[in-house]
KELUMMAR-35982 format. One record per residue: residue number from 1; y, x, z of N, C-alpha, C, O, CB in turn. Coordinates in pm, whole numbers, plus 50000, padded with zeros to 5 digits. Glycine has a CB too. Example, Ala and Ser with C-alpha at 12.3 -4.5 7.8 and 13.67 -1.06 7.14 Angstrom:
2
{resi 1	ny 49431	nx 51319	nz 50780	cay 49550	cax 51230	caz 50780	cy 49670	cx 51320	cz 50780	oy 49668	ox 51424	oz 50846	cby 49553	cbx 51131	cbz 50905}
{resi 2	ny 49775	nx 51285	nz 50708	cay 49894	cax 51367	caz 50714	cy 50003	cx 51290	cz 50787	oy 50114	ox 51341	oz 50804	cby 49940	cbx 51408	cbz 50572}
This chain:
90
{resi 1	ny 51541	nx 80593	nz 44767	cay 51593	cax 80567	caz 44898	cy 51741	cx 80533	cz 44888	oy 51814	ox 80590	oz 44807	cby 51570	cbx 80688	cbz 44991}
{resi 2	ny 51782	nx 80440	nz 44970	cay 51922	cax 80401	caz 44970	cy 52006	cx 80508	cz 45039	oy 51957	ox 80582	oz 45124	cby 51940	cbx 80265	cbz 45040}
{resi 3	ny 52132	nx 80513	nz 45000	cay 52223	cax 80611	caz 45059	cy 52262	cx 80564	cz 45200	oy 52325	ox 80460	oz 45215	cby 52350	cbx 80629	cbz 44969}
{resi 4	ny 52226	nx 80641	nz 45302	cay 52258	cax 80600	caz 45440	cy 52408	cx 80586	cz 45464	oy 52450	ox 80501	oz 45543	cby 52201	cbx 80699	cbz 45537}
{resi 5	ny 52489	nx 80668	nz 45398	cay 52633	cax 80658	caz 45417	cy 52684	cx 80522	cz 45371	oy 52773	ox 80464	oz 45434	cby 52705	cbx 80771	cbz 45341}
{resi 6	ny 52630	nx 80474	nz 45263	cay 52672	cax 80343	caz 45212	cy 52628	cx 80230	cz 45305	oy 52704	ox 80137	oz 45331	cby 52616	cbx 80319	cbz 45071}
{resi 7	ny 52507	nx 80238	nz 45355	cay 52456	cax 80134	caz 45444	cy 52536	cx 80131	cz 45574	oy 52571	ox 80024	oz 45623	cby 52307	cbx 80158	cbz 45475}
{resi 8	ny 52564	nx 80248	nz 45630	cay 52639	cax 80254	caz 45755	cy 52782	cx 80204	cz 45735	oy 52836	ox 80135	oz 45821	cby 52639	cbx 80397	cbz 45811}
{resi 9	ny 52844	nx 80239	nz 45622	cay 52982	cax 80195	caz 45598	cy 52989	cx 80043	cz 45581	oy 53087	ox 79981	oz 45624	cby 53039	cbx 80264	cbz 45475}
{resi 10	ny 52890	nx 79983	nz 45520	cay 52888	cax 79837	caz 45507	cy 52868	cx 79772	cz 45644	oy 52931	ox 79671	oz 45674	cby 52776	cbx 79793	cbz 45409}
{resi 11	ny 52781	nx 79829	nz 45726	cay 52763	cax 79777	caz 45862	cy 52893	cx 79789	cz 45942	oy 52928	ox 79699	oz 46018	cby 52649	cbx 79852	cbz 45933}
{resi 12	ny 52963	nx 79900	nz 45925	cay 53091	cax 79920	caz 45992	cy 53191	cx 79814	cz 45946	oy 53265	ox 79759	oz 46028	cby 53147	cbx 80061	cbz 45963}
{resi 13	ny 53194	nx 79784	nz 45817	cay 53285	cax 79683	caz 45763	cy 53253	cx 79545	cz 45818	oy 53343	ox 79469	oz 45853	cby 53278	cbx 79681	cbz 45611}
{resi 14	ny 53124	nx 79512	nz 45826	cay 53086	cax 79380	caz 45880	cy 53121	cx 79368	cz 46028	oy 53158	ox 79260	oz 46075	cby 52935	cbx 79357	cbz 45860}
{resi 15	ny 53109	nx 79477	nz 46101	cay 53149	cax 79475	caz 46243	cy 53299	cx 79453	cz 46255	oy 53344	ox 79377	oz 46341	cby 53109	cbx 79607	cbz 46314}
{resi 16	ny 53377	nx 79519	nz 46171	cay 53522	cax 79498	caz 46171	cy 53558	cx 79355	cz 46137	oy 53649	ox 79297	oz 46198	cby 53590	cbx 79592	cbz 46074}
{resi 17	ny 53488	nx 79296	nz 46042	cay 53510	cax 79156	caz 46004	cy 53478	cx 79063	cz 46122	oy 53556	ox 78972	oz 46153	cby 53424	cbx 79118	cbz 45882}
{resi 18	ny 53364	nx 79086	nz 46186	cay 53323	cax 79001	caz 46298	cy 53421	cx 79011	cz 46415	oy 53457	ox 78910	oz 46475	cby 53182	cbx 79038	cbz 46345}
{resi 19	ny 53463	nx 79132	nz 46446	cay 53558	cax 79151	caz 46556	cy 53690	cx 79083	cz 46524	oy 53752	ox 79022	oz 46612	cby 53580	cbx 79300	cbz 46584}
{resi 20	ny 53734	nx 79093	nz 46400	cay 53859	cax 79030	caz 46359	cy 53850	cx 78877	cz 46368	oy 53945	ox 78812	oz 46412	cby 53896	cbx 79072	cbz 46217}
{resi 21	ny 53738	nx 78821	nz 46327	cay 53719	cax 78674	caz 46337	cy 53721	cx 78631	cz 46484	oy 53790	ox 78536	oz 46520	cby 53584	cbx 78631	cbz 46271}
{resi 22	ny 53646	nx 78701	nz 46567	cay 53639	cax 78664	caz 46709	cy 53775	cx 78679	cz 46776	oy 53816	ox 78592	oz 46854	cby 53534	cbx 78752	cbz 46783}
{resi 23	ny 53846	nx 78787	nz 46745	cay 53979	cax 78808	caz 46805	cy 54077	cx 78702	cz 46758	oy 54159	ox 78653	oz 46836	cby 54032	cbx 78947	cbz 46770}
{resi 24	ny 54070	nx 78667	nz 46631	cay 54160	cax 78563	caz 46577	cy 54135	cx 78427	cz 46640	oy 54228	ox 78355	oz 46674	cby 54146	cbx 78553	cbz 46427}
{resi 25	ny 54007	nx 78393	nz 46655	cay 53973	cax 78264	caz 46716	cy 54011	cx 78262	cz 46864	oy 54058	ox 78161	oz 46915	cby 53824	cbx 78235	cbz 46700}
{resi 26	ny 53989	nx 78375	nz 46933	cay 54022	cax 78382	caz 47075	cy 54173	cx 78375	cz 47096	oy 54219	ox 78324	oz 47199	cby 53967	cbx 78511	cbz 47136}
{resi 27	ny 54251	nx 78426	nz 47001	cay 54397	cax 78423	caz 47013	cy 54455	cx 78289	cz 46971	oy 54574	ox 78264	oz 46992	cby 54458	cbx 78533	cbz 46929}
{resi 28	ny 54373	nx 78202	nz 46913	cay 54419	cax 78070	caz 46873	cy 54498	cx 78068	cz 46743	oy 54580	ox 77979	oz 46722	cby 54503	cbx 78012	cbz 46980}
{resi 29	ny 54476	nx 78165	nz 46657	cay 54544	cax 78169	caz 46528	cy 54487	cx 78064	cz 46434	oy 54378	ox 78011	oz 46456	cby 54534	cbx 78309	cbz 46464}
{resi 30	ny 54561	nx 78035	nz 46328	cay 54516	cax 77940	caz 46227	cy 54396	cx 77999	cz 46152	oy 54381	ox 78121	oz 46144	cby 54631	cbx 77906	cbz 46127}
{resi 31	ny 54312	nx 77912	nz 46100	cay 54189	cax 77957	caz 46033	cy 54220	cx 78044	cz 45911	oy 54155	ox 78147	oz 45891	cby 54105	cbx 77836	cbz 45990}
{resi 32	ny 54320	nx 78004	nz 45830	cay 54353	cax 78082	caz 45711	cy 54403	cx 78220	cz 45748	oy 54364	ox 78320	oz 45688	cby 54458	cbx 78009	cbz 45626}
{resi 33	ny 54491	nx 78226	nz 45849	cay 54544	cax 78355	caz 45893	cy 54433	cx 78445	cz 45948	oy 54431	ox 78565	oz 45922	cby 54653	cbx 78333	cbz 46000}
{resi 34	ny 54342	nx 78386	nz 46025	cay 54230	cax 78461	caz 46081	cy 54141	cx 78517	cz 45971	oy 54102	ox 78633	oz 45975	cby 54147	cbx 78373	cbz 46176}
{resi 35	ny 54109	nx 78434	nz 45872	cay 54026	cax 78480	caz 45761	cy 54096	cx 78586	cz 45676	oy 54032	ox 78679	oz 45628	cby 53986	cbx 78363	cbz 45674}
{resi 36	ny 54226	nx 78572	nz 45658	cay 54301	cax 78670	caz 45579	cy 54297	cx 78807	cz 45648	oy 54271	ox 78908	oz 45584	cby 54447	cbx 78625	cbz 45559}
{resi 37	ny 54322	nx 78809	nz 45779	cay 54315	cax 78935	caz 45852	cy 54172	cx 78989	cz 45858	oy 54151	ox 79111	oz 45855	cby 54370	cbx 78917	cbz 45994}
{resi 38	ny 54074	nx 78900	nz 45866	cay 53935	cax 78945	caz 45869	cy 53896	cx 79009	cz 45736	oy 53825	ox 79109	oz 45735	cby 53842	cbx 78828	cbz 45901}
{resi 39	ny 53941	nx 78953	nz 45626	cay 53912	cax 79012	caz 45494	cy 53981	cx 79148	cz 45479	oy 53924	ox 79242	oz 45424	cby 53958	cbx 78916	cbz 45381}
{resi 40	ny 54103	nx 79157	nz 45530	cay 54173	cax 79285	caz 45527	cy 54098	cx 79389	cz 45612	oy 54083	ox 79504	oz 45571	cby 54319	cbx 79269	cbz 45578}
{resi 41	ny 54052	nx 79347	nz 45729	cay 53975	cax 79437	caz 45815	cy 53845	cx 79479	cz 45748	oy 53803	ox 79594	oz 45761	cby 53945	cbx 79370	cbz 45951}
{resi 42	ny 53782	nx 79388	nz 45676	cay 53658	cax 79418	caz 45605	cy 53680	cx 79529	cz 45502	oy 53601	ox 79623	oz 45495	cby 53605	cbx 79292	cbz 45536}
{resi 43	ny 53785	nx 79517	nz 45424	cay 53813	cax 79616	caz 45319	cy 53850	cx 79751	cz 45380	oy 53800	ox 79856	oz 45338	cby 53926	cbx 79567	cbz 45228}
{resi 44	ny 53938	nx 79748	nz 45480	cay 53983	cax 79874	caz 45542	cy 53867	cx 79944	cz 45613	oy 53849	ox 80065	oz 45600	cby 54098	cbx 79849	cbz 45641}
{resi 45	ny 53788	nx 79867	nz 45687	cay 53675	cax 79928	caz 45758	cy 53570	cx 79982	cz 45661	oy 53505	ox 80082	oz 45691	cby 53610	cbx 79826	cbz 45852}
{resi 46	ny 53553	nx 79918	nz 45547	cay 53458	cax 79967	caz 45446	cy 53503	cx 80101	cz 45391	oy 53423	ox 80192	oz 45373	cby 53442	cbx 79865	cbz 45332}
{resi 47	ny 53634	nx 80113	nz 45363	cay 53685	cax 80239	caz 45309	cy 53679	cx 80351	cz 45414	oy 53633	ox 80462	oz 45384	cby 53830	cbx 80221	cbz 45259}
{resi 48	ny 53724	nx 80321	nz 45533	cay 53721	cax 80422	caz 45639	cy 53576	cx 80460	cz 45673	oy 53544	ox 80578	oz 45688	cby 53794	cbx 80370	cbz 45766}
{resi 49	ny 53490	nx 80360	nz 45684	cay 53350	cax 80386	caz 45713	cy 53283	cx 80467	cz 45603	oy 53199	ox 80552	oz 45632	cby 53275	cbx 80256	cbz 45732}
{resi 50	ny 53318	nx 80441	nz 45478	cay 53261	cax 80518	caz 45368	cy 53298	cx 80665	cz 45373	oy 53214	ox 80751	oz 45350	cby 53307	cbx 80459	cbz 45237}
{resi 51	ny 53423	nx 80692	nz 45403	cay 53468	cax 80831	caz 45412	cy 53402	cx 80902	cz 45530	oy 53349	ox 81013	oz 45516	cby 53621	cbx 80837	cbz 45426}
{resi 52	ny 53406	nx 80838	nz 45646	cay 53352	cax 80901	caz 45767	cy 53201	cx 80923	cz 45756	oy 53152	ox 81030	oz 45792	cby 53383	cbx 80814	cbz 45890}
{resi 53	ny 53127	nx 80824	nz 45707	cay 52982	cax 80840	caz 45699	cy 52941	cx 80937	cz 45587	oy 52838	ox 81003	oz 45599	cby 52916	cbx 80706	cbz 45677}
{resi 54	ny 53018	nx 80946	nz 45480	cay 52988	cax 81044	caz 45376	cy 53003	cx 81185	cz 45430	oy 52920	ox 81272	oz 45402	cby 53079	cbx 81024	cbz 45254}
{resi 55	ny 53107	nx 81208	nz 45506	cay 53127	cax 81339	caz 45567	cy 53014	cx 81367	cz 45666	oy 52957	ox 81476	oz 45666	cby 53264	cbx 81347	cbz 45638}
{resi 56	ny 52983	nx 81270	nz 45750	cay 52876	cax 81289	caz 45848	cy 52742	cx 81313	cz 45783	oy 52666	ox 81399	oz 45829	cby 52868	cbx 81169	cbz 45938}
{resi 57	ny 52710	nx 81239	nz 45679	cay 52581	cax 81254	caz 45612	cy 52570	cx 81390	cz 45544	oy 52463	ox 81451	oz 45544	cby 52560	cbx 81143	cbz 45510}
{resi 58	ny 52681	nx 81439	nz 45486	cay 52675	cax 81571	caz 45423	cy 52656	cx 81681	cz 45527	oy 52588	ox 81780	oz 45501	cby 52803	cbx 81598	cbz 45341}
{resi 59	ny 52715	nx 81664	nz 45646	cay 52695	cax 81761	caz 45754	cy 52549	cx 81761	cz 45800	oy 52491	ox 81867	oz 45823	cby 52789	cbx 81730	cbz 45873}
{resi 60	ny 52491	nx 81643	nz 45813	cay 52350	cax 81633	caz 45854	cy 52260	cx 81699	cz 45751	oy 52171	ox 81776	oz 45786	cby 52310	cbx 81486	cbz 45874}
{resi 61	ny 52282	nx 81670	nz 45623	cay 52200	cax 81731	caz 45518	cy 52214	cx 81883	cz 45517	oy 52115	ox 81955	oz 45497	cby 52239	cbx 81675	cbz 45381}
{resi 62	ny 52335	nx 81932	nz 45539	cay 52357	cax 82077	caz 45543	cy 52280	cx 82141	cz 45657	oy 52220	ox 82247	oz 45640	cby 52507	cbx 82107	cbz 45556}
{resi 63	ny 52282	nx 82078	nz 45773	cay 52208	cax 82132	caz 45888	cy 52057	cx 82127	cz 45865	oy 51987	ox 82221	oz 45901	cby 52245	cbx 82056	cbz 46015}
{resi 64	ny 52008	nx 82021	nz 45807	cay 51864	cax 82011	caz 45779	cy 51822	cx 82117	cz 45677	oy 51718	ox 82181	oz 45694	cby 51828	cbx 81869	cbz 45728}
{resi 65	ny 51901	nx 82135	nz 45573	cay 51869	cax 82238	caz 45473	cy 51869	cx 82377	cz 45534	oy 51782	ox 82459	oz 45504	cby 51968	cbx 82232	cbz 45357}
{resi 66	ny 51967	nx 82405	nz 45621	cay 51972	cax 82536	caz 45686	cy 51853	cx 82555	cz 45779	oy 51796	ox 82663	oz 45786	cby 52103	cbx 82553	cbz 45764}
{resi 67	ny 51816	nx 82449	nz 45853	cay 51701	cax 82458	caz 45942	cy 51573	cx 82485	cz 45864	oy 51492	ox 82567	oz 45904	cby 51686	cbx 82329	cbz 46024}
{resi 68	ny 51556	nx 82415	nz 45751	cay 51437	cax 82437	caz 45668	cy 51433	cx 82579	cz 45613	oy 51326	ox 82639	oz 45602	cby 51434	cbx 82336	cbz 45554}
{resi 69	ny 51549	nx 82633	nz 45577	cay 51554	cax 82769	caz 45524	cy 51522	cx 82872	cz 45633	oy 51457	ox 82973	oz 45605	cby 51692	cbx 82798	cbz 45462}
{resi 70	ny 51568	nx 82847	nz 45754	cay 51544	cax 82941	caz 45864	cy 51405	cx 82928	cz 45925	oy 51356	ox 83022	oz 45987	cby 51648	cbx 82921	cbz 45971}
{resi 71	ny 51341	nx 82812	nz 45910	cay 51211	cax 82786	caz 45970	cy 51113	cx 82734	cz 45865	oy 51077	ox 82617	oz 45868	cby 51223	cbx 82685	cbz 46086}
{resi 72	ny 51071	nx 82821	nz 45773	cay 50980	cax 82773	caz 45668	cy 50843	cx 82736	cz 45726	oy 50799	ox 82793	oz 45826	cby 50964	cbx 82880	cbz 45558}
{resi 73	ny 50778	nx 82644	nz 45662	cay 50643	cax 82603	caz 45701	cy 50546	cx 82705	cz 45647	oy 50545	ox 82731	oz 45526	cby 50609	cbx 82458	cbz 45650}
{resi 74	ny 50463	nx 82765	nz 45733	cay 50369	cax 82867	caz 45683	cy 50263	cx 82804	cz 45592	oy 50230	ox 82686	oz 45604	cby 50301	cbx 82941	cbz 45800}
{resi 75	ny 50213	nx 82887	nz 45502	cay 50108	cax 82840	caz 45412	cy 49981	cx 82812	cz 45492	oy 49952	ox 82880	oz 45591	cby 50080	cbx 82945	cbz 45301}
{resi 76	ny 49907	nx 82714	nz 45451	cay 49782	cax 82679	caz 45518	cy 49676	cx 82784	cz 45486	oy 49659	ox 82822	oz 45370	cby 49733	cbx 82536	cbz 45476}
{resi 77	ny 49608	nx 82831	nz 45586	cay 49502	cax 82929	caz 45566	cy 49372	cx 82855	cz 45533	oy 49340	ox 82754	oz 45596	cby 49484	cbx 83019	cbz 45692}
{resi 78	ny 49299	nx 82905	nz 45436	cay 49171	cax 82840	caz 45405	cy 49073	cx 82859	cz 45521	oy 49066	ox 82966	oz 45582	cby 49110	cbx 82895	cbz 45273}
{resi 79	ny 49000	nx 82756	nz 45549	cay 48901	cax 82761	caz 45658	cy 48763	cx 82781	cz 45598	oy 48721	ox 82707	oz 45510	cby 48905	cbx 82631	cbz 45745}
{resi 80	ny 48694	nx 82883	nz 45647	cay 48558	cax 82910	caz 45599	cy 48466	cx 82804	cz 45658	oy 48477	ox 82771	oz 45776	cby 48511	cbx 83055	cbz 45639}
{resi 81	ny 48374	nx 82752	nz 45577	cay 48282	cax 82652	caz 45630	cy 48190	cx 82713	cz 45735	oy 48144	ox 82827	oz 45720	cby 48199	cbx 82588	cbz 45517}
{resi 82	ny 48163	nx 82637	nz 45839	cay 48074	cax 82688	caz 45943	cy 47930	cx 82646	cz 45914	oy 47905	ox 82565	oz 45825	cby 48118	cbx 82637	cbz 46083}
{resi 83	ny 47840	nx 82700	nz 45988	cay 47698	cax 82674	caz 45967	cy 47670	cx 82525	cz 45989	oy 47713	ox 82468	oz 46090	cby 47611	cbx 82761	cbz 46061}
{resi 84	ny 47600	nx 82466	nz 45897	cay 47562	cax 82326	caz 45910	cy 47664	cx 82230	cz 45848	oy 47642	ox 82109	oz 45849	cby 47543	cbx 82292	cbz 46055}
{resi 85	ny 47775	nx 82282	nz 45795	cay 47877	cax 82198	caz 45735	cy 47839	cx 82168	cz 45592	oy 47802	ox 82258	oz 45517	cby 48017	cbx 82265	cbz 45742}
{resi 86	ny 47847	nx 82043	nz 45553	cay 47811	cax 82002	caz 45419	cy 47933	cx 82024	cz 45328	oy 48034	ox 81954	oz 45343	cby 47764	cbx 81853	cbz 45416}
{resi 87	ny 47924	nx 82119	nz 45236	cay 48033	cax 82150	caz 45146	cy 48007	cx 82098	cz 45005	oy 48086	ox 82125	oz 44914	cby 48057	cbx 82299	cbz 45142}
{resi 88	ny 47900	nx 82026	nz 44987	cay 47866	cax 81969	caz 44856	cy 47963	cx 81855	cz 44829	oy 47976	ox 81764	oz 44911	cby 47716	cbx 81920	cbz 44852}
{resi 89	ny 48031	nx 81858	nz 44713	cay 48134	cax 81757	caz 44682	cy 48083	cx 81656	cz 44580	oy 48154	ox 81626	oz 44484	cby 48260	cbx 81824	cbz 44630}
{resi 90	ny 47964	nx 81605	nz 44600	cay 47910	cax 81505	caz 44507	cy 47947	cx 81368	cz 44548	oy 47909	ox 81272	oz 44481	cby 47762	cbx 81516	cbz 44497}
């Protein structure tokens, strides 16, 4: 399974890049300047997103582990076959 913190941080970085491109174009900046700021936003948002989602994911895992420890799944009880039930395993 992929690391959710990594996936979320990359999505956060792409959102920062897209917002920076749209803001640069809306402000009428030059294409090179807009792309330069968008690349900077991509890198910064990736780092910030990585830190924030790693912390969040570890908190979620900690809560799930504690919940599992406090609420164990009971063992399945064997069911006796009732009259007329075919128990032959051929």
